[in-house]
N, C-alpha and C positions, 0 to 999 in steps of 0.2 A: 665894359662887360667882357666876359671870356668868349672866345670863339676858337674852333679848331680849324686850321687850314690844312686841307688834304690835296696832295698833288698826285698826278698819275704815277703809279709806282711799278708797273710791269709785273712780271711773275714774282710772287712772294715766296721766299724761302727762309727757313730758320726754325728755331725751337723756342717755345714759350712755356714758362712754368705757370700752371693753373692754380689760382688761389683757392682758399676755402670757400665753400658755397655761401653766397649771400643769403639765400632763402633759409638754409639750415641754420646759419649763424644767428639770424634774428629770432628763431624759435628757441635755440639753446640759451641765448642771453636772457630771455624772459623766463625760461624754465629754471634757470639758476635761482630765481626767487624762492622756489620751493625747498631749497636745501636748508639745512640747519647748521651748516659749517661752510668753510671757505671752499670755493670751486675755482679750478683753473681750466680754461679753455684754450686749446692750441689751434692755430691756423685761422683765426678770425681776421678777415680782411679789414684794412683801415679805410673804411668808406663812410660817407656822410650818414647813412642810416645808423651805423654803429655809434657815431658821435651823438646822434639824437637820443639813442638808448642810454648813453652815459649821462646825459642831462636828466632823463626821466629817473634814472637810478639815484642821482643826487637828491632829487625831489622827494623820493619815498624813503630815503635813509639807507639805501644799499650802496656800498662802496664798490666802485668799478674802476680798475686801472688797466690800461693797455700799454704794453711795451712791445714794439714790433708787432708780431701776430699772436702774442700771448695776452690773454685777458684774465686777470685775477679778480674774482667777485666775492665780496663778503656780505651775505644776505642776513646776517644775524641781528642787525640793528634796524631792520625795516620797521618803520613806525607809521606809515601812511599808505593808502591805496588810492589816492586821488591823483589821477594822471592829467596833467594840463591838456585841455582839448587842442590847443594849438600844436603842441608837440605830437600828440596822438594822430592828428590829422595830416601830419607831414610824411608819414610812411604807413604802408599797408599793414604790416605785421604788428601794429600796436595792440590789436585785439588779443594777442597772446598774454598780455599782462592781466587781462580779466580772468582767464583760466588759471594762471599761475598764482595770483594773489588771493583769489576768492576763498580757498580753503584755509589760508593762513590768517587773513584779516577779517573775512566775513562780509565785507562790503567794499565794492570797487566802483569808483567813479572815473569814467574814461571817455574821451572824445571818439567820434566815429573814425574809422580807418581812412587814410588818404593814400598818398604815393602817386603812382602812375595815373595819369588822367585820361586814359583811353576808354575807361568805363567805370561806372560806380561800383563800389564793392559791397555787395549784399552780405548781411551777417545773420540772415534768418536761421541758417543751420547752427550757428554758434548759439543763438538765443534758445533754439530748441534743446541743445545740449544742456545749457545751464538750468533750464526749467525742468528737464527730465531728472536732473540730479537734486532737485529740490530748491532751486534758487528762484527768486523773483527778479524780473527785469523791468526797469522803468525807463521809458524812452523819452528824452527831452529834445530840444531843438538841435543842439550841436554836441550833445553828450548822452550817455546812458549810464544807469546805475544797476549793478548786479549785487544782490545781497542774499545771504542765507545764514541762518543760525547754525545749520549743519548740512553737509552734503552727504547724500546716500547713494550708493551704487544703483545703477539702473540698466535696462536693456535699451539701447538707442539705435534706431534705424535711420540712416541718412537718406533723405529724399533724392539727393544727387551726390555723386562722388566729389568730395571736396577735401583737398589736402589741408587747408587752413583749419577747417572745423574739426577734422580728425585729430590734428595735433592739439588743438585747444581742448578737445574732449579728454585726451590723455592727461593733459596738464591738470584739468579740473578734477579728474577721477582718481589721480594718484594718491591723494590723501583723503578721499571720500571713504565713508564707512561701507564695508561690504564689497561686492563684486559689480563691476561695470562691464558690459559687453557692447562693443561697437559693431554694427552690421552695415555692409556696403561701405566699408572704410576705404580711404585712399591707400594706395600701395607705394607711393612715391619714396625714393631714397631718403628724402628729408624726414618723412614719418619714421622710418627705421632708425635714422640717425638720432632723432629726438628720443625715441624709446630706448635705444642703447645707452644714451647718456643718463637718462633717468634710472635705468636699471643698475648702472654703475654706482649710483647714489643709494641704492637700496630699494628702488621701486620694484613692483612685481607686474610687469607688462609682458604679455604673451601674444604671439601671432602678428606682431608688427611686420608689414610687408605682405600680408594677406588681407582678404576682404573682411575678416572677422578678427577683432582684437579683444582680448580679455585683460582687464585690469583688476587686480586684487588690492584694495586700498591699504595703505600703511599709515602709521601715525608719525613717522619720523624718517627723514632722509639725511644721510651723511653728506659730507663734502667729498670732493674727488677731482679727478682730472679726465679730460676727454679731448680728442682731436676731431675737428669738424671734417666732414667729407669734402672732396674737391667739388668745384663748381662746374657741373656738367653743362650748364647753359653757356658759360663763357668758352668752355672747351669746344662745344659744337660750333660756335661762331668762328673760332680760329681755324677749325678744320675746313669750314666752308671757304675761308679766305684763300686756301690753296687752289681752289677751282676757278677763281676769277680770271686768271691769265695763264693757267697751267704751271703752277709752282709746286712746292713740296713743304709742308708744314708739319712739325711734330709738336704735340701737346704732351707735356710731362706731368707726372704726379696726378694721374687721373684714374678712375675706375671704369674701364671700357664697358662693363656690363650696364652701366647707367646710361649709355648712349646708343643702345641697340637700334631704336627706330631711326635716329638721326643717321647713323652709319649705313643703315640699309638704304636710305634715300640717297645718300651721297654716291653709293655704288650704283644705284638705279639711274642717276643722271649722268653717269659716265666717269666718275672719279674712282680711284683705287685706294683702298684703306688697308693698313696693316696694324694689328693690335699686339702689344706686348703686355706684360703683367701690369705695368702702371704707366704705359704711354701708348699713344696712337699717332701714326703718321698717315697723312692724307696726301695723295698725289693727284694733281690736276693734269689731265691728258690734253687739254686745249680744245677738246670737243665735248660740249655738254648737250644732253638730250632733255627735251621738255618732259615734264611729268605732272602728276596731280598729287596734291597733298591735302590731307584732312587732319587738322589738329585734334588731339584727344588727351584725356587724362593718362598719366603714366600707366603702362609702358608705351602708350601711343606717342605720336609725334608732338613734342611739347609746343604749347602756344607761344612760349618765350622764344622759340627758334624760328617761327614762321616769318618774322620780319627780316632777320638776316638772310634766311633762305630765299626770300623774295629778291634780294640783291643778287644772289648767285643765279637765280633763274632768269634774270635779265640777260644773261650771257648764253642761255640755252636756246638754240634756234627752234622755232615753232611756238605753239601756244601751251603755256603751263597754266594750271588752275590751282589756286590755294583757297581752301575753305576753312574758315575759322569757326570751330564748334564750341570753343570754350568762352571766348569773349568776342562775339560777332562784330563789335565796334572797334576792334583792335586794328584799324587800318589808317591811322593818322599819318603813317609814313608814305602812303600812296601818293597824295598830292605833292609831297616833297620830292619824291622820285620823278614825278612828271616834270618838275622844274629842271631836272637834269636831262630830259629828253626821253624818259621811259614811256612806253605805251602800255598803260594798265587801265583796264576798265573794271569798275566795281559794280556788282549786282548783289545787293543784300549782304549775305555773309560770305560771299566769294569774290575773289579778284581773278581777272583773266589777263595774263601777261604775254605780250608779244615779244619774245626774246630775240637776241642776236643783233639788236640795233645799237649803234654807238651812243655813248653817253657824253654829255658836255658839262663841264664844271659850272657851278652856279651857287646861289645862296639857298640854304635849306635850314629847317628848324627841327630839332629833336624834341619830341613831346614826352618821351619816356625812355627808360634805359635801353630797351631792345630796339626801339625805333632809332635811337642814336647809333647803335652798333650797325644797323642796316645802312644808315646814311654814310657812316665812315667807310664801309665796304664799297658802297657805290662811288664815293668820292675818290678813293684810291684807284678805282678802275675807270674813272671818267677822264676824258681828255681835258687838259687845262687844270684849273684850280677850283676847288670846291670849298666853300666856307660854311661851317656848321655852327649854328647858334643853339641855345638850350643846353649848354655844356653841363649845367648843374644837374640835369637829369641823368646824363651819362655818368657823372661822378658818384651818383647814388649807388651804382653797381660795380664800378671799376676803381681800384686803388690807384693805378697808374696806367690809364688807357693809352697815353702817348708812348710810354716806354714799352708796353707790351706789344703794341703794333709795330713799333720800330724794330723790335727783336726779330721780326720776320721780314723786315725790309720795307715796311710801309713808310711813306713820306708824309708824316703828320707833324704839325706844329701848333702849339698852344699860344694864342696871342690875346692881348688885351686891347679892346677898341673902345673909344668913346661912342656914346649913342649916336652922335651926329655923323660918325663915320659909316654907319650902317646904311644900306640902300633904303630908299623911302618905304618900299613895301614891307621890308623886314622890320623897319622901325615901328610901323603902325601895327604889325602883327605881334611884336614883342610887348 
């Protein structure tokens, strides 16, 4: 099995190129199903989730070829909307295929979304969207069927702010008859990116990036080209790395406006941040201050950044509190950090961190992408050697996690071990 070996690395210094957004890419690749001609997407990362989508594409008759970071998609020969439940359950954003294929095929069979295992993924707001547009939804044990003879525009009020359901509503409404209005819509950059892509193809979406989105249905979408936005979540984690031991890290090819809440918190804990037009440099001062963080929907502090931020706060003297408002169970990294000597207490949806204590290397397990990032940051700041298992979860979100971290001076190594080489406790856990 694969493991990542992390050694104490001291202050981190260097520059790292930020790839295209994973979350936006998954939406765009599904959205391409709606087109009636060839689509080219630039900046798509070469990650495991994209490879799964390529497999789904082959199953439904859509041609998808990736060379480097360019993906060329030919949706003209789609002949099926039956998505293998096993493939659908292996990543979260599989539900986008339901919205994208419904208006074209009229009936979609798809497994429930999977991916990170820190919490189940409810799809109630997605179902609400489909039903509001005139579809019927049939729930089965490990899959569901959405079908509609015709989709008609509707006014849809989301009960909670949800990025995934907002994007899925746009996908389903783009080719529905008449006008659809989304109220209490998510304002995430990924929503705006998806809307911009669809509008390039001839869709009529207005107001993306605000809480009210209007979609005027069209009967045809052209082909076209689009470049995905940079991954703000990867960028945020690398900026935090600069604060671990007082280093200097520059992230390149980013949109600084997408990281407002993250940058404000880095300044608050004692780091210094400088922004250019498409780059950000973070300076660690060597003295971090404890703080309190509450995650929230964009433009609040992203839930995907609370785990790597926890590693940074382990070096801030005093007591920090992190409250998870989006996914209250997203604390699988906490017991792993305790293995390295961290003092963290969990109470319901909050963790209390006693910072400023030294960390010691050990064996830890990553249960999801961001937890893996957190453990890598902890490992390169801990004395001795840290071994991280669960590498497959990390590779779902990073094209080359080792190379990216080495670019800023981190001592990381990818190794292959036989199961018998693992410590007894880790062997039983895995």
